[in-house]
Z-matrix of the N, CA and C atoms (Angstrom, degrees):
N
C 1 1.448
C 2 1.526 1 108.80
N 3 1.320 2 117.02 1 130.18
C 4 1.461 3 121.76 2 -179.49
C 5 1.521 4 109.57 3 -73.86
N 6 1.301 5 115.60 4 141.81
C 7 1.452 6 121.41 5 179.48
C 8 1.527 7 110.13 6 -92.24
N 9 1.333 8 117.14 7 136.18
C 10 1.458 9 120.26 8 178.81
C 11 1.517 10 110.10 9 -77.14
N 12 1.322 11 115.56 10 148.27
C 13 1.463 12 120.55 11 175.03
C 14 1.525 13 108.69 12 -66.39
N 15 1.330 14 116.99 13 153.86
C 16 1.458 15 122.09 14 -178.22
C 17 1.524 16 111.34 15 -54.19
N 18 1.327 17 118.28 16 -37.20
C 19 1.454 18 122.13 17 -178.45
C 20 1.507 19 114.24 18 -67.81
N 21 1.325 20 118.58 19 -7.78
C 22 1.462 21 122.49 20 -178.94
C 23 1.528 22 112.80 21 -109.14
N 24 1.319 23 118.46 22 -1.12
C 25 1.464 24 120.99 23 -176.17
C 26 1.515 25 111.25 24 -63.92
N 27 1.337 26 115.39 25 147.89
C 28 1.467 27 122.69 26 177.91
C 29 1.522 28 108.99 27 -116.94
N 30 1.313 29 115.66 28 143.94
C 31 1.462 30 121.78 29 -178.11
C 32 1.520 31 109.45 30 -128.55
N 33 1.323 32 116.49 31 149.28
C 34 1.459 33 121.60 32 176.84
C 35 1.523 34 111.55 33 -78.34
N 36 1.332 35 116.63 34 -24.20
C 37 1.456 36 121.15 35 -177.61
C 38 1.519 37 109.73 36 -141.72
N 39 1.325 38 115.39 37 130.99
C 40 1.465 39 122.74 38 173.53
C 41 1.517 40 106.19 39 -128.21
N 42 1.333 41 117.45 40 137.22
C 43 1.459 42 120.85 41 178.73
C 44 1.521 43 109.99 42 -121.14
N 45 1.317 44 114.83 43 150.43
C 46 1.468 45 121.28 44 177.04
C 47 1.526 46 107.53 45 -147.22
N 48 1.309 47 116.14 46 98.72
C 49 1.459 48 120.67 47 -179.36
C 50 1.518 49 110.27 48 -110.12
N 51 1.334 50 115.17 49 137.39
C 52 1.464 51 124.59 50 177.50
C 53 1.531 52 112.50 51 65.47
N 54 1.329 53 117.79 52 18.08
C 55 1.460 54 119.96 53 179.61
C 56 1.527 55 112.10 54 -98.87
N 57 1.312 56 117.40 55 -58.34
C 58 1.464 57 121.14 56 -169.27
C 59 1.527 58 114.28 57 -57.48
N 60 1.335 59 120.39 58 -47.33
C 61 1.472 60 118.12 59 -179.45
C 62 1.536 61 113.31 60 -65.62
N 63 1.316 62 117.79 61 -22.03
C 64 1.460 63 120.57 62 -178.37
C 65 1.523 64 113.45 63 -91.24
N 66 1.318 65 117.82 64 -7.79
C 67 1.464 66 121.84 65 -176.08
C 68 1.529 67 110.86 66 -100.25
N 69 1.319 68 114.81 67 152.96
C 70 1.464 69 121.02 68 174.03
C 71 1.535 70 108.17 69 -63.50
N 72 1.325 71 119.06 70 149.49
C 73 1.470 72 121.29 71 -178.44
C 74 1.536 73 114.30 72 -53.33
N 75 1.323 74 118.58 73 -41.08
C 76 1.471 75 120.30 74 -179.78
C 77 1.524 76 110.73 75 -65.20
N 78 1.332 77 117.22 76 -39.94
C 79 1.466 78 121.01 77 178.52
C 80 1.523 79 110.57 78 -67.35
N 81 1.327 80 117.38 79 -37.67
C 82 1.470 81 120.95 80 176.87
C 83 1.523 82 110.31 81 -55.92
N 84 1.334 83 115.58 82 -51.79
C 85 1.476 84 120.22 83 -178.03
C 86 1.524 85 111.15 84 -62.52
N 87 1.324 86 116.62 85 -45.36
C 88 1.467 87 120.30 86 -178.68
C 89 1.527 88 111.35 87 -62.32
N 90 1.318 89 116.44 88 -46.25
C 91 1.470 90 120.39 89 -179.68
C 92 1.525 91 110.85 90 -64.69
N 93 1.326 92 117.42 91 -40.80
C 94 1.459 93 120.15 92 -179.50
C 95 1.527 94 111.03 93 -64.32
N 96 1.321 95 117.80 94 -40.00
C 97 1.466 96 119.78 95 178.94
C 98 1.528 97 111.22 96 -63.72
N 99 1.330 98 117.18 97 -35.80
C 100 1.473 99 120.03 98 175.95
C 101 1.529 100 109.63 99 -66.62
N 102 1.334 101 117.12 100 -43.69
C 103 1.465 102 120.49 101 179.01
C 104 1.523 103 111.09 102 -60.51
N 105 1.332 104 116.48 103 -45.17
C 106 1.465 105 120.84 104 -177.22
C 107 1.523 106 111.17 105 -62.50
N 108 1.326 107 117.53 106 -34.84
C 109 1.471 108 120.26 107 176.74
C 110 1.520 109 111.83 108 -58.98
N 111 1.341 110 116.44 109 -26.98
C 112 1.463 111 121.23 110 -176.43
C 113 1.526 112 113.24 111 -99.64
N 114 1.326 113 117.50 112 3.88
C 115 1.459 114 120.71 113 177.08
C 116 1.526 115 108.26 114 -93.61
N 117 1.317 116 116.02 115 127.82
C 118 1.464 117 121.63 116 178.73
C 119 1.525 118 109.50 117 -66.67
N 120 1.325 119 118.53 118 153.78
C 121 1.467 120 120.55 119 174.56
C 122 1.531 121 109.75 120 -54.41
N 123 1.322 122 116.16 121 131.13
C 124 1.455 123 121.18 122 -177.51
C 125 1.517 124 113.06 123 84.34
N 126 1.340 125 117.56 124 -6.24
C 127 1.464 126 121.94 125 -179.49
C 128 1.522 127 111.74 126 -77.87
N 129 1.331 128 115.48 127 173.35
C 130 1.463 129 120.72 128 -174.06
C 131 1.515 130 113.24 129 -125.19
N 132 1.312 131 114.18 130 151.68
C 133 1.462 132 123.62 131 167.89
C 134 1.513 133 105.95 132 -115.48
N 135 1.331 134 116.77 133 131.00
C 136 1.459 135 121.52 134 174.83
C 137 1.515 136 106.81 135 -117.28
N 138 1.338 137 116.19 136 124.22
C 139 1.467 138 120.13 137 178.47
C 140 1.513 139 109.64 138 -141.36
N 141 1.321 140 115.34 139 164.87
C 142 1.456 141 118.86 140 -178.77
C 143 1.516 142 111.29 141 -123.52
N 144 1.308 143 114.31 142 159.66
C 145 1.457 144 122.89 143 170.99
C 146 1.520 145 105.24 144 -120.94
N 147 1.342 146 115.25 145 86.45
C 148 1.459 147 118.29 146 178.42
C 149 1.523 148 107.86 147 -73.91
N 150 1.269 149 116.19 148 147.65
C 151 1.455 150 123.23 149 -173.41
C 152 1.526 151 110.57 150 55.26
N 153 1.301 152 114.92 151 58.41
C 154 1.459 153 123.49 152 175.88
C 155 1.522 154 109.81 153 -45.07
N 156 1.329 155 117.33 154 129.94
C 157 1.463 156 123.68 155 -173.37
C 158 1.531 157 112.84 156 -55.62
N 159 1.321 158 118.18 157 -33.63
C 160 1.466 159 120.17 158 -177.22
C 161 1.531 160 113.09 159 -100.30
N 162 1.330 161 117.34 160 11.12
C 163 1.472 162 120.14 161 -178.55
C 164 1.526 163 111.51 162 -67.13
N 165 1.318 164 114.56 163 158.04
C 166 1.461 165 119.74 164 176.25
C 167 1.520 166 111.08 165 -57.60
N 168 1.324 167 116.45 166 -42.42
C 169 1.459 168 121.05 167 -177.52
C 170 1.528 169 111.27 168 -61.99
N 171 1.325 170 118.26 169 -47.12
C 172 1.466 171 120.09 170 -178.75
C 173 1.520 172 111.86 171 -69.59
N 174 1.307 173 117.51 172 -32.16
C 175 1.469 174 119.25 173 176.26
C 176 1.523 175 110.34 174 -61.47
N 177 1.336 176 116.30 175 -42.31
C 178 1.464 177 120.43 176 178.19
C 179 1.522 178 109.96 177 -67.78
N 180 1.333 179 117.73 178 -41.67
C 181 1.469 180 121.02 179 179.97
C 182 1.535 181 110.77 180 -61.46
N 183 1.330 182 116.90 181 -42.07
C 184 1.470 183 119.72 182 178.90
C 185 1.527 184 110.86 183 -66.76
N 186 1.325 185 116.17 184 -35.53
C 187 1.456 186 120.50 185 178.43
C 188 1.531 187 110.40 186 -58.72
N 189 1.332 188 116.07 187 -38.96
C 190 1.466 189 120.79 188 179.95
C 191 1.527 190 112.16 189 -96.11
N 192 1.341 191 116.45 190 10.96
C 193 1.464 192 123.92 191 175.97
C 194 1.527 193 113.27 192 55.33
N 195 1.311 194 115.02 193 45.34
C 196 1.461 195 120.65 194 175.82
C 197 1.521 196 108.88 195 -77.44
N 198 1.340 197 119.85 196 128.34
C 199 1.465 198 121.76 197 -176.98
C 200 1.523 199 113.66 198 -65.10
N 201 1.332 200 118.88 199 -25.65
C 202 1.462 201 119.74 200 -178.57
C 203 1.524 202 111.98 201 -73.39
N 204 1.342 203 116.75 202 -1.41
C 205 1.458 204 119.84 203 175.84
C 206 1.523 205 111.65 204 -78.86
N 207 1.307 206 118.61 205 -2.41
C 208 1.455 207 121.77 206 -176.81
C 209 1.526 208 112.97 207 -80.61
N 210 1.320 209 119.58 208 -23.52
C 211 1.459 210 122.01 209 -175.06
C 212 1.517 211 110.70 210 -92.95
N 213 1.307 212 114.98 211 86.62
C 214 1.460 213 120.72 212 176.30
C 215 1.522 214 107.80 213 -160.27
N 216 1.324 215 115.00 214 170.13
C 217 1.460 216 121.01 215 176.87
C 218 1.516 217 108.48 216 -120.22
N 219 1.322 218 115.69 217 140.72
C 220 1.456 219 119.36 218 175.20
C 221 1.522 220 108.63 219 -74.27
N 222 1.325 221 116.83 220 163.57
C 223 1.462 222 120.02 221 178.13
C 224 1.519 223 110.19 222 -63.30
N 225 1.321 224 117.54 223 -34.79
C 226 1.471 225 120.36 224 177.56
C 227 1.533 226 110.88 225 -61.86
N 228 1.342 227 116.73 226 -41.95
C 229 1.465 228 119.97 227 177.56
C 230 1.524 229 111.07 228 -63.84
N 231 1.334 230 116.52 229 -41.08
C 232 1.468 231 120.73 230 179.76
C 233 1.525 232 110.77 231 -66.18
N 234 1.320 233 117.56 232 -37.91
C 235 1.466 234 120.94 233 179.17
C 236 1.523 235 111.47 234 -69.30
N 237 1.320 236 117.02 235 -39.77
C 238 1.458 237 122.73 236 -174.94
C 239 1.516 238 112.63 237 -74.87
N 240 1.320 239 117.88 238 -41.25
C 241 1.465 240 122.16 239 -173.76
C 242 1.528 241 113.17 240 -56.06
N 243 1.331 242 120.13 241 -55.99
C 244 1.474 243 119.05 242 179.77
C 245 1.534 244 112.59 243 -65.30
N 246 1.324 245 116.73 244 -38.73
C 247 1.470 246 120.21 245 -177.60
C 248 1.527 247 110.67 246 -61.50
N 249 1.326 248 117.25 247 -41.83
C 250 1.468 249 121.15 248 179.21
C 251 1.526 250 111.81 249 -63.74
N 252 1.323 251 116.66 250 -26.97
C 253 1.469 252 121.17 251 -178.27
C 254 1.530 253 112.20 252 -93.55
N 255 1.326 254 117.23 253 3.15
C 256 1.458 255 119.86 254 178.55
C 257 1.515 256 114.29 255 85.15
N 258 1.332 257 117.31 256 22.35
C 259 1.463 258 121.95 257 178.39
C 260 1.527 259 109.56 258 -108.76
N 261 1.322 260 114.95 259 154.17
C 262 1.457 261 121.74 260 177.32
C 263 1.525 262 108.23 261 -120.16
N 264 1.334 263 117.66 262 127.02
C 265 1.467 264 121.77 263 176.76
C 266 1.523 265 107.29 264 -72.73
N 267 1.352 266 115.90 265 119.03
C 268 1.463 267 120.06 266 -178.09
C 269 1.528 268 112.74 267 -104.88
N 270 1.323 269 116.79 268 -16.24
C 271 1.475 270 120.08 269 -179.02
C 272 1.513 271 109.54 270 -159.60
N 273 1.324 272 116.82 271 142.37
C 274 1.457 273 122.76 272 175.44
C 275 1.523 274 108.31 273 -127.41
N 276 1.309 275 116.46 274 131.21
C 277 1.467 276 122.25 275 176.80
C 278 1.522 277 108.53 276 -111.78
N 279 1.312 278 116.58 277 135.92
C 280 1.467 279 121.19 278 177.88
C 281 1.524 280 109.64 279 -103.22
N 282 1.311 281 114.78 280 143.42
C 283 1.467 282 121.07 281 178.74
C 284 1.529 283 107.14 282 -141.30
N 285 1.284 284 116.85 283 133.20
C 286 1.464 285 120.23 284 172.08
C 287 1.516 286 115.23 285 84.75
N 288 1.311 287 117.42 286 43.66
C 289 1.457 288 119.01 287 173.57
C 290 1.527 289 109.16 288 -65.48
N 291 1.320 290 115.42 289 -38.74
C 292 1.457 291 121.04 290 179.60
C 293 1.523 292 107.95 291 -102.54
N 294 1.340 293 118.17 292 98.75
C 295 1.463 294 120.67 293 -174.92
C 296 1.523 295 111.81 294 -60.41
N 297 1.294 296 114.24 295 148.87
C 298 1.449 297 121.53 296 177.73
C 299 1.512 298 108.66 297 178.78
N 300 1.291 299 115.63 298 167.21
C 301 1.458 300 120.95 299 176.51
C 302 1.512 301 107.98 300 -128.58
N 303 1.304 302 116.61 301 175.37
C 304 1.460 303 120.27 302 178.37
C 305 1.524 304 110.45 303 -58.96
N 306 1.328 305 116.79 304 -36.60
C 307 1.465 306 120.43 305 -178.81
C 308 1.523 307 113.22 306 -83.61
N 309 1.328 308 117.34 307 -21.12
C 310 1.461 309 120.83 308 -175.30
C 311 1.524 310 110.51 309 -128.14
N 312 1.300 311 115.85 310 75.18
C 313 1.461 312 121.03 311 176.71
C 314 1.522 313 106.73 312 -91.02
N 315 1.336 314 115.85 313 123.29
C 316 1.459 315 120.32 314 -173.45
C 317 1.526 316 113.41 315 -89.14
N 318 1.316 317 116.35 316 -14.49
C 319 1.460 318 121.58 317 179.57
C 320 1.521 319 107.90 318 -134.42
N 321 1.326 320 117.92 319 158.84
C 322 1.465 321 119.33 320 174.45
C 323 1.534 322 109.44 321 -55.52
N 324 1.333 323 118.15 322 136.78
C 325 1.473 324 121.48 323 -174.91
C 326 1.525 325 114.81 324 -52.41
N 327 1.324 326 118.70 325 -40.66
C 328 1.471 327 120.06 326 -179.53
C 329 1.525 328 111.61 327 -67.12
N 330 1.327 329 116.36 328 -40.43
C 331 1.455 330 120.35 329 177.58
C 332 1.525 331 109.95 330 -66.27
N 333 1.316 332 116.66 331 -43.25
C 334 1.462 333 121.20 332 178.65
C 335 1.529 334 110.77 333 -60.17
N 336 1.326 335 116.96 334 -44.98
C 337 1.474 336 121.17 335 179.44
C 338 1.532 337 110.65 336 -61.85
N 339 1.335 338 117.37 337 -41.83
C 340 1.463 339 120.48 338 179.65
C 341 1.528 340 110.93 339 -66.29
N 342 1.320 341 117.62 340 -41.60
C 343 1.462 342 120.93 341 178.54
C 344 1.530 343 111.19 342 -65.15
N 345 1.325 344 116.41 343 -43.23
C 346 1.472 345 120.55 344 179.05
C 347 1.526 346 110.45 345 -62.62
N 348 1.327 347 116.74 346 -43.14
C 349 1.461 348 120.54 347 -179.85
C 350 1.528 349 110.37 348 -62.86
N 351 1.311 350 116.05 349 -45.30
C 352 1.459 351 119.88 350 178.93
C 353 1.524 352 112.13 351 -63.63
N 354 1.319 353 116.78 352 -43.12
C 355 1.470 354 120.91 353 -179.58
C 356 1.519 355 111.23 354 -65.65
N 357 1.331 356 117.26 355 -34.99
C 358 1.467 357 119.85 356 -178.14
C 359 1.526 358 111.61 357 -67.13
N 360 1.322 359 116.56 358 -22.37
C 361 1.471 360 120.28 359 179.80
C 362 1.529 361 111.70 360 -83.63
N 363 1.334 362 116.24 361 -14.34
C 364 1.469 363 120.99 362 178.96
C 365 1.527 364 108.32 363 -101.43
N 366 1.293 365 117.56 364 114.50
C 367 1.451 366 121.89 365 -174.52
C 368 1.518 367 115.63 366 -61.44
N 369 1.336 368 117.99 367 -25.28
C 370 1.455 369 119.36 368 -174.38
C 371 1.526 370 113.53 369 -74.42
N 372 1.336 371 118.89 370 -6.51
C 373 1.465 372 121.73 371 174.35
C 374 1.528 373 112.01 372 -87.10
N 375 1.331 374 116.25 373 -8.58
C 376 1.463 375 120.96 374 -173.67
C 377 1.528 376 112.78 375 -51.24
N 378 1.308 377 117.20 376 -45.98
C 379 1.453 378 120.06 377 -176.46
C 380 1.510 379 114.90 378 -67.65
N 381 1.315 380 118.18 379 -19.93
C 382 1.458 381 120.88 380 -176.55
C 383 1.527 382 113.57 381 -98.86
N 384 1.303 383 117.93 382 -10.20
C 385 1.466 384 121.01 383 -177.58
C 386 1.526 385 111.10 384 -74.42
N 387 1.311 386 114.99 385 147.18
C 388 1.464 387 121.71 386 -177.36
C 389 1.523 388 112.02 387 -68.48
N 390 1.302 389 117.60 388 -41.36
C 391 1.457 390 121.53 389 -177.33
C 392 1.519 391 109.40 390 -127.71
N 393 1.332 392 115.57 391 142.26
C 394 1.449 393 121.91 392 177.29
C 395 1.524 394 108.27 393 -127.55
N 396 1.313 395 115.90 394 139.03
C 397 1.469 396 121.79 395 176.22
C 398 1.529 397 106.85 396 -117.06
N 399 1.325 398 115.73 397 128.11
C 400 1.465 399 121.61 398 -176.79
C 401 1.525 400 109.58 399 -113.38
N 402 1.332 401 115.08 400 134.18
C 403 1.466 402 121.82 401 173.27
C 404 1.517 403 105.52 402 -108.39
N 405 1.341 404 115.46 403 117.71
C 406 1.467 405 121.91 404 -178.77
C 407 1.520 406 109.12 405 -115.46
N 408 1.316 407 115.97 406 145.08
C 409 1.460 408 119.85 407 -178.77
C 410 1.518 409 110.48 408 -122.46
N 411 1.330 410 113.38 409 140.33
C 412 1.461 411 120.79 410 174.98
C 413 1.514 412 107.21 411 -87.44
N 414 1.330 413 116.48 412 143.23
C 415 1.468 414 120.32 413 -179.72
C 416 1.521 415 110.46 414 -56.18
N 417 1.320 416 115.15 415 142.34
C 418 1.469 417 120.86 416 179.50
C 419 1.513 418 112.21 417 -80.91
N 420 1.341 419 115.38 418 -179.76
C 421 1.477 420 119.63 419 -177.68
C 422 1.525 421 112.07 420 -66.93
């Protein structure tokens, strides 16, 4: 049996974390098309949009004109990117509705975890969460 070159390998799962919001739009599209070439039919791409453009945290950062508010993707960009590459978003996970850091936890950790878990199950919090994780699927055979 002939072995395929590395550039032709197919994978059931490809991940890309902290890449897309930090890349220029043209690089995002180019990189995604390369990734999709390596996803097997029916396989998935999982990526995140850290610092979601419409999150509570970024809204406050823009209000105070913080420069780090520039690295994010709008929901329209997130919707368009996978669709243009032939992927379908099958699941979205929300993380960080209630902003905080390890040093600045505003609620008891157990209460915060329960609130975050509950909010992630309600789709209408999606736009306000700090981080979003998208599971996209390539069409099967």
